[in-house]
C-alpha positions as CSV (number, residue, x, y, z in Angstrom):
1,M,-59.2,-115.0,-52.4
2,K,-61.8,-116.9,-54.4
3,K,-65.1,-117.7,-52.8
4,L,-68.6,-118.3,-54.0
5,I,-70.1,-115.3,-52.1
6,N,-71.9,-112.1,-52.9
7,D,-71.0,-109.8,-50.0
8,P,-68.5,-110.7,-47.3
9,D,-70.7,-109.0,-44.7
10,A,-73.8,-111.0,-45.7
11,V,-72.3,-114.5,-45.8
12,V,-74.0,-115.9,-42.7
13,R,-77.4,-114.5,-43.4
14,E,-77.4,-115.6,-47.1
15,A,-76.2,-119.1,-46.1
16,L,-79.1,-119.3,-43.6
17,E,-81.5,-118.2,-46.3
18,G,-80.1,-121.1,-48.4
19,I,-80.5,-123.6,-45.5
20,E,-84.1,-122.5,-45.0
21,A,-84.9,-122.7,-48.7
22,A,-83.4,-126.2,-49.0
23,H,-84.7,-127.8,-45.8
24,R,-88.1,-126.2,-44.9
25,D,-89.3,-129.7,-43.9
26,Q,-86.7,-129.9,-41.2
27,V,-85.9,-126.4,-40.0
28,R,-87.1,-122.9,-39.9
29,V,-84.8,-119.8,-39.5
30,L,-85.3,-116.8,-37.4
31,Y,-83.3,-113.7,-38.5
32,D,-83.6,-111.2,-35.7
33,P,-81.7,-112.6,-33.9
34,M,-80.4,-115.4,-36.1
35,V,-81.4,-118.9,-34.9
36,V,-82.0,-122.2,-36.7
37,V,-84.9,-124.0,-35.2
38,R,-86.4,-127.4,-35.6
39,A,-89.5,-127.1,-37.8
40,D,-91.9,-128.6,-35.2
41,A,-90.3,-126.9,-32.1
42,P,-91.2,-126.6,-29.4
43,V,-92.0,-130.3,-28.8
44,Q,-94.2,-130.5,-25.7
45,G,-92.9,-132.7,-22.9
46,K,-89.4,-133.1,-24.5
47,V,-86.1,-131.6,-23.4
48,G,-85.0,-129.0,-25.9
49,I,-81.4,-129.1,-26.9
50,V,-79.6,-126.0,-28.1
51,S,-76.0,-125.5,-29.2
52,G,-74.2,-122.9,-31.3
53,G,-71.0,-121.2,-32.1
54,G,-69.2,-119.2,-34.8
55,S,-70.2,-119.8,-38.4
56,G,-67.6,-121.3,-40.8
57,H,-67.8,-124.8,-39.2
58,E,-70.7,-126.1,-41.2
59,P,-72.6,-128.3,-41.0
60,M,-72.0,-127.9,-37.2
61,H,-74.3,-126.6,-35.8
62,G,-77.2,-125.5,-38.0
63,G,-77.0,-128.5,-40.2
64,L,-77.5,-130.8,-37.2
65,V,-80.9,-129.3,-36.2
66,G,-83.8,-131.7,-36.6
67,R,-85.5,-134.8,-35.1
68,G,-83.2,-136.8,-33.0
69,M,-80.5,-134.1,-32.7
70,L,-80.6,-130.4,-31.9
71,D,-83.8,-128.4,-31.5
72,A,-82.0,-125.2,-32.2
73,A,-78.6,-123.7,-33.2
74,C,-77.2,-120.2,-32.7
75,P,-74.9,-119.2,-35.6
76,G,-72.5,-116.4,-34.8
77,E,-70.6,-114.5,-37.4
78,V,-67.7,-116.4,-39.0
79,F,-65.4,-117.7,-36.2
80,T,-67.2,-115.4,-33.7
81,S,-69.4,-116.5,-30.7
82,P,-73.1,-116.0,-31.0
83,T,-74.7,-113.5,-28.7
84,P,-76.7,-114.1,-25.5
85,D,-79.9,-112.7,-27.2
86,Q,-79.6,-115.4,-29.9
87,M,-79.1,-118.1,-27.3
88,L,-82.1,-116.8,-25.2
89,E,-84.3,-116.7,-28.3
90,A,-83.3,-120.3,-29.2
91,T,-84.0,-121.5,-25.6
92,K,-87.4,-119.9,-25.7
93,A,-88.2,-121.3,-29.1
94,V,-87.5,-124.9,-28.1
95,N,-88.9,-124.9,-24.6
96,G,-91.6,-127.6,-24.4
97,G,-92.0,-127.5,-20.7
98,A,-89.3,-130.2,-19.8
99,G,-86.4,-127.8,-19.7
100,V,-83.5,-127.0,-22.1
101,L,-80.0,-128.4,-22.4
102,H,-77.2,-126.1,-23.7
103,I,-74.3,-128.0,-25.2
104,V,-71.4,-125.5,-25.2
105,K,-68.0,-125.9,-26.8
106,N,-65.2,-124.7,-24.4
107,Y,-64.4,-121.4,-26.1
108,T,-64.5,-118.4,-23.7
109,G,-67.0,-116.3,-25.7
110,D,-69.4,-119.3,-26.1
111,V,-69.2,-120.2,-22.4
112,L,-69.8,-116.7,-21.1
113,N,-72.7,-115.9,-23.5
114,F,-74.4,-119.2,-22.9
115,E,-74.2,-118.6,-19.2
116,M,-75.8,-115.2,-19.6
117,A,-78.5,-116.6,-21.7
118,A,-79.2,-119.4,-19.2
119,D,-79.6,-116.9,-16.4
120,L,-82.0,-114.8,-18.5
121,A,-84.0,-117.9,-19.5
122,Q,-84.2,-119.1,-15.9
123,G,-85.5,-115.6,-15.0
124,E,-88.4,-116.3,-17.4
125,G,-89.1,-119.6,-15.7
126,I,-87.3,-122.0,-18.1
127,E,-85.2,-124.7,-16.5
128,V,-81.8,-124.8,-18.1
129,E,-78.7,-127.0,-17.7
130,A,-75.4,-126.5,-19.5
131,V,-72.7,-129.0,-20.3
132,V,-69.3,-127.7,-21.7
133,T,-67.4,-130.0,-24.1
134,N,-63.6,-130.1,-23.8
135,D,-62.4,-133.2,-25.6
136,D,-59.4,-131.8,-27.5
137,V,-56.2,-133.4,-26.1
138,A,-53.8,-131.2,-28.2
139,V,-53.2,-128.4,-25.8
140,Q,-54.4,-127.5,-22.3
141,D,-55.0,-123.8,-23.0
142,S,-55.3,-122.0,-26.4
143,L,-55.9,-118.5,-27.8
144,Y,-59.6,-118.9,-27.2
145,T,-59.9,-121.1,-24.2
146,A,-59.1,-121.6,-20.6
147,G,-58.7,-125.4,-20.5
148,R,-59.2,-127.8,-23.4
149,R,-61.1,-126.9,-26.5
150,G,-64.5,-128.5,-27.4
151,V,-64.3,-130.2,-30.8
152,G,-65.5,-133.5,-32.3
153,I,-67.2,-135.0,-29.3
154,T,-69.7,-132.1,-29.5
155,V,-71.3,-133.6,-32.6
156,I,-71.5,-137.0,-31.0
157,A,-73.0,-135.6,-27.9
158,E,-75.7,-133.7,-29.9
159,K,-76.7,-137.0,-31.6
160,I,-76.7,-139.2,-28.4
161,C,-78.4,-136.5,-26.3
162,G,-80.9,-135.8,-29.0
163,A,-81.9,-139.5,-29.0
164,A,-82.3,-139.5,-25.3
165,A,-84.5,-136.4,-25.4
166,E,-86.7,-138.1,-28.0
167,E,-87.2,-140.9,-25.5
168,R,-88.5,-138.2,-23.1
169,K,-85.7,-138.6,-20.6
170,S,-85.6,-135.8,-18.0
171,L,-83.4,-132.8,-18.3
172,A,-81.1,-134.1,-15.5
173,E,-80.8,-137.5,-17.2
174,V,-80.0,-135.9,-20.6
175,A,-77.4,-133.5,-19.1
176,E,-75.7,-136.4,-17.2
177,L,-75.6,-138.4,-20.4
178,C,-73.9,-135.4,-22.1
179,R,-71.3,-135.3,-19.3
180,K,-70.7,-139.0,-19.7
181,V,-70.1,-138.7,-23.5
182,N,-67.7,-135.7,-22.9
183,G,-65.9,-137.7,-20.2
184,Q,-65.5,-140.8,-22.4
185,G,-64.4,-139.0,-25.6
186,R,-61.2,-137.5,-26.8
187,S,-60.1,-135.7,-30.0
188,M,-57.2,-134.3,-31.8
189,G,-56.8,-132.6,-35.2
190,M,-54.2,-131.4,-37.8
191,A,-54.0,-129.0,-40.7
192,L,-52.3,-129.1,-44.1
193,T,-53.4,-125.5,-45.0
194,P,-54.8,-122.4,-43.4
195,C,-58.3,-121.1,-44.3
196,I,-59.4,-117.6,-45.4
197,T,-62.2,-115.9,-43.6
198,P,-64.6,-113.9,-46.0
199,G,-64.3,-110.7,-44.0
200,S,-60.5,-110.6,-43.9
201,G,-59.5,-112.1,-47.2
202,E,-56.2,-113.2,-45.5
203,P,-55.1,-116.7,-44.4
204,S,-55.9,-117.4,-40.8
205,F,-52.3,-118.4,-40.1
206,E,-49.1,-119.1,-42.0
207,L,-48.1,-122.6,-43.0
208,G,-45.4,-123.5,-45.5
209,D,-46.1,-125.6,-48.6
210,D,-44.1,-128.5,-47.0
211,E,-45.4,-128.1,-43.5
212,M,-48.3,-129.4,-41.4
213,E,-49.6,-128.4,-37.9
214,I,-50.4,-131.2,-35.5
215,G,-53.0,-130.3,-32.8
216,I,-54.6,-127.4,-34.6
217,G,-57.8,-125.8,-33.3
218,I,-60.9,-125.3,-35.5
219,H,-60.2,-121.5,-35.8
220,G,-56.6,-122.1,-36.8
221,E,-55.2,-121.9,-33.3
222,P,-51.7,-123.3,-33.0
223,G,-51.2,-126.9,-32.0
224,R,-48.5,-129.0,-30.4
225,Y,-46.1,-129.2,-33.3
226,R,-45.3,-127.6,-36.7
227,E,-43.3,-130.0,-38.8
228,K,-42.6,-131.3,-42.3
229,L,-45.4,-133.2,-44.2
230,A,-45.5,-136.9,-43.4
231,P,-47.5,-139.9,-44.8
232,A,-51.0,-140.5,-43.5
233,A,-49.9,-143.5,-41.4
234,E,-47.5,-141.3,-39.4
235,V,-50.0,-138.5,-39.0
236,V,-52.7,-140.9,-37.7
237,E,-50.2,-142.5,-35.3
238,R,-49.4,-139.1,-33.9
239,L,-53.0,-138.1,-33.4
240,A,-54.3,-141.5,-32.3
241,T,-51.5,-142.2,-29.8
242,A,-52.2,-138.8,-28.0
243,I,-55.9,-139.7,-27.9
244,V,-55.8,-143.3,-26.6
245,E,-53.1,-142.5,-24.0
246,D,-55.1,-139.6,-22.6
247,L,-58.3,-141.3,-21.4
248,P,-56.7,-143.9,-21.6
249,F,-58.4,-146.4,-24.1
250,E,-57.5,-150.0,-23.3
251,S,-57.5,-153.4,-24.9
252,G,-61.1,-154.7,-25.0
253,D,-62.7,-151.3,-25.4
254,R,-65.4,-150.7,-28.0
255,V,-65.4,-147.3,-29.6
256,L,-67.1,-145.0,-32.0
257,A,-64.5,-143.6,-34.4
258,F,-65.2,-140.2,-35.9
259,V,-62.8,-139.2,-38.8
260,N,-63.7,-135.6,-39.6
261,G,-62.6,-133.4,-42.5
262,M,-61.7,-129.8,-41.9
263,G,-63.5,-128.6,-45.1
264,G,-60.8,-128.9,-47.8
265,T,-59.9,-132.6,-47.6
266,P,-61.6,-135.0,-50.0
267,L,-63.3,-138.2,-48.8
268,I,-60.7,-140.4,-50.6
269,E,-58.1,-139.0,-48.1
270,L,-60.4,-139.3,-45.1
271,Y,-60.9,-143.0,-45.9
272,I,-57.1,-143.5,-46.0
273,V,-57.0,-141.9,-42.5
274,Y,-59.8,-144.3,-41.4
275,R,-57.8,-147.2,-42.7
276,E,-54.8,-146.2,-40.7
277,L,-56.9,-145.6,-37.6
278,D,-58.5,-149.0,-37.9
279,R,-55.1,-150.7,-38.1
280,F,-53.7,-148.7,-35.2
281,L,-56.6,-149.5,-32.9
282,Q,-56.6,-153.2,-33.9
283,G,-53.0,-153.3,-32.8
284,R,-54.0,-152.0,-29.4
285,G,-57.0,-154.4,-29.0
286,V,-59.6,-151.6,-29.4
287,T,-62.6,-152.5,-31.6
288,I,-64.3,-149.9,-33.7
289,E,-68.0,-150.7,-33.2
290,R,-69.5,-147.5,-34.8
291,R,-68.0,-145.0,-37.2
292,L,-68.7,-141.6,-38.7
293,I,-66.5,-140.3,-41.6
294,G,-66.9,-137.0,-43.4
295,N,-67.0,-133.2,-43.1
296,Y,-69.0,-132.3,-39.9
297,I,-66.9,-129.8,-38.1
298,T,-65.1,-127.7,-40.7
299,S,-62.9,-124.6,-40.7
300,L,-64.1,-123.1,-44.0
301,E,-61.7,-124.5,-46.7
302,M,-58.9,-125.7,-44.4
303,A,-57.3,-129.0,-45.5
304,G,-56.7,-131.4,-42.7
305,C,-58.6,-133.8,-40.4
306,S,-59.5,-134.6,-36.8
307,I,-60.0,-137.9,-35.1
308,T,-62.4,-138.4,-32.2
309,L,-62.9,-141.6,-30.2
310,L,-65.8,-142.3,-27.8
311,K,-65.6,-145.3,-25.5
312,L,-69.0,-147.1,-26.0
313,D,-71.3,-149.1,-23.8
314,D,-74.6,-150.6,-24.7
315,E,-76.6,-147.5,-23.8
316,L,-74.4,-145.1,-25.8
317,T,-74.5,-147.5,-28.8
318,R,-78.3,-147.8,-28.7
319,L,-78.7,-144.0,-28.6
320,W,-76.2,-143.5,-31.4
321,D,-78.2,-145.9,-33.6
322,A,-81.5,-144.2,-32.9
323,P,-83.2,-142.4,-35.8
324,A,-82.2,-138.8,-36.6
325,D,-83.3,-136.6,-39.4
326,T,-81.3,-133.4,-40.0
327,P,-79.9,-131.6,-43.1
328,A,-76.4,-133.0,-42.6
329,L,-76.9,-136.4,-40.8
330,R,-79.7,-138.9,-41.2
331,V,-79.8,-142.2,-39.2
332,G,-82.4,-144.9,-39.6
């Protein structure tokens, strides 16, 4: 194992110290418990938005804290759910009197711990709503979930809901918007290689040099198929067909297309994936109206990609285009 670290047990804390040193104008970091908070939080009269999950998926979620997106993020240990006390501290830190939205990926630990934190926050007089994302079409249940996993649509929901909160929409309105985004979005991913967690020093799963996993989870959970390597065009067709047939997406639809790298895939390859996706959707009469290409939900150094499509309307497009200023994503 070769990694640019000091101590495997200190990876998350030291990374947070680096984020704080680099982005003091956008975020501040609490360390006991560990929470990344928007620098000017709480913003009075604005719905606070909190998300979180295991570390190792950067820049999700801590890199997406800032104006126009998240107000706080709870980083767990690598591939491990954050704790209820982190989530409660984050909720309190961003409560500006208009309530707090929890955006929760559908992993059992995240869901249970966010539920506990919401109960505790409501006991302290903070109104909380939670929306669970479950956009992964690859498998119905996995090692870490009951039901579909929450993946790429989470980032898109954080951006769109963050914009709505900046417009001072109510907690009920922002939560309903989050449900709408989740309902109109679908994702699927694949892996070319496993990743190695700092604590174990071992690959998260086994994958032959000539194999790929179609439908992988962001922690290395098995997908639909393990098969021989194929050209990018065939990989995209497999992923995109499963996505568009699930919602389904239809001729005439306008979409946001999100091509995400898993951490170890260079941009030159992600743009080849986008090229194939654009051609595939054109063939089905679906228009890409907005796009996001890059590493936003990673699995340490795993090579591979995921594709997310969100069916757009005028409201969602306007909110996607609204300004955002975070360490990992700036718009406007």
